C-alpha positions in Angstrom: -7.3 -16.8 -16.0 -5.3 -13.7 -15.1 -3.0 -13.3 -12.1 -5.6 -11.1 -10.4 -8.4 -13.6 -10.9 -6.2 -16.4 -9.4 -5.3 -14.1 -6.4 -9.0 -13.4 -5.8 -10.0 -17.0 -6.0 -7.1 -18.1 -3.7 -8.6 -16.0 -0.9 -12.2 -17.0 -1.7 -13.3 -13.7 -3.2 -15.5 -13.5 -6.2 -13.9 -12.1 -9.3 -15.7 -8.8 -10.1 -14.8 -6.0 -12.4 -14.4 -3.5 -9.6 -12.0 -5.8 -7.7 -9.9 -6.4 -10.9 -9.9 -2.6 -11.6 -8.7 -1.8 -8.0 -6.0 -4.4 -8.2 -4.8 -3.1 -11.5 -4.8 0.5 -10.3 -2.8 -0.4 -7.2 -0.3 -2.4 -9.3 0.2 0.5 -11.7 0.1 3.2 -9.0 1.4 2.0 -5.6 1.0 4.1 -2.5 -2.1 6.0 -3.7 -4.9 7.2 -1.4 -8.5 6.2 -1.7 -9.6 9.2 -3.7 -6.9 8.4 -6.3 -8.0 4.8 -6.4 -11.6 5.9 -7.0 -10.5 8.2 -9.9 -8.3 5.5 -11.5 -11.1 2.9 -11.2 -13.7 5.3 -12.6 -11.5 5.9 -15.7 -12.1 2.2 -16.5 -15.5 1.7 -14.9 -17.3 5.1 -14.9 -20.4 3.9 -13.0 -18.6 2.4 -10.0 -19.6 4.1 -6.7 -17.3 5.4 -4.0 -18.8 2.9 -1.6 -18.0 0.0 -4.0 -14.3 1.1 -4.1 -14.2 1.4 -0.3 -15.7 -2.0 0.0 -13.2 -3.5 -2.4 -10.3 -1.9 -0.6 -11.6 -3.3 2.7 -12.0 -6.8 1.4 -8.6 -6.8 -0.4 -6.9 -5.5 2.8 -8.7 -8.0 5.1 -7.7 -10.9 2.9 -4.1 -9.8 2.6 -4.0 -9.0 -1.1 -3.5 -5.4 -0.4 -1.6 -3.6 2.3 -2.9 -0.3 3.9 -0.2 2.0 5.2 -0.7 5.3 6.9 2.4 7.4 7.7 1.9 9.9 10.5 -0.1 12.9 9.4 -0.9 11.4 6.0 -3.9 9.9 4.3 -4.1 6.1 4.2 -2.4 4.6 1.1 -2.6 1.2 -0.5 -0.2 -1.1 -2.2 -0.2 -4.6 -3.6 3.3 -5.5 -2.4 2.5 -7.7 0.6 4.1 -10.4 2.7 7.7 -9.3 2.6 8.0 -6.9 5.6 9.3 -4.0 3.5 9.4 -0.4 4.8 8.8 3.0 3.3 10.5 6.4 2.9 8.2 9.4 2.8 9.0 12.9 1.6 8.2 15.6 4.2 7.5 18.1 1.5 5.4 16.5 -1.3 4.4 13.3 0.4 6.0 10.9 -2.2 6.4 7.4 -0.8 8.8 4.7 -2.0 9.5 1.2 -0.8 12.6 0.2 1.1 13.5 -3.4 1.4 14.2 -4.8 4.9 17.6 -6.4 5.6 18.4 -9.4 3.6 18.3 -12.7 5.5 17.3 -12.4 9.2 15.1 -9.3 9.5 16.7 -7.4 12.5 13.7 -5.1 12.7 11.6 -8.1 13.9 13.8 -8.6 17.0 12.3 -6.2 19.5 14.4 -5.2 22.5 11.4 -6.1 24.7 8.4 -7.8 23.1 6.3 -8.1 26.3 5.3 -11.6 25.3 4.0 -10.7 21.9 4.8 -12.9 18.9 6.1 -10.3 16.5 5.4 -11.0 12.8 5.8 -7.6 11.2 7.5 -4.3 11.9 6.5 -0.9 10.5 9.4 1.4 9.9 9.0 4.7 8.2 11.9 6.8 7.1 11.3 10.5 6.6 13.2 13.0 4.5 13.1 14.9 1.2 12.7 13.2 -2.1 15.3 14.2 -4.8 13.0 16.6 -6.5 12.1 18.5 -3.3 15.7 18.4 -2.0 16.8 20.2 -5.2 14.4 23.1 -4.7 16.1 26.2 -3.3 13.3 26.7 -0.7 14.2 23.3 0.9 17.9 24.1 1.5 
């Protein structure tokens, strides 16, 4: 049994070819949007429908196997790195996204100055700037 099959069974989802293909696409291409996921899955399963991929992404997100992120002004993106409260850095020019680990040990980002009685279990921090490639372009200086 593959890791993906075990992950699907652990959250009571049936193991299907579209689910396995979506998980593999997201493992190999983190931070991609829905249309890119569809293209990657169709490279392996040409007959899969748009709706099937949307349904798989929804199920995987709802069960916590996949995380949906949507930086301001950007399309929703998906990743398989879940459960560790990491953050992201986004390029203002090309839209590239990379992971940034939260502080080691106690996560200071989870200590809100005023939580209004909420039990905080996750913080979403997005850093914005220019990726190395865009920063090197003369038009960005």
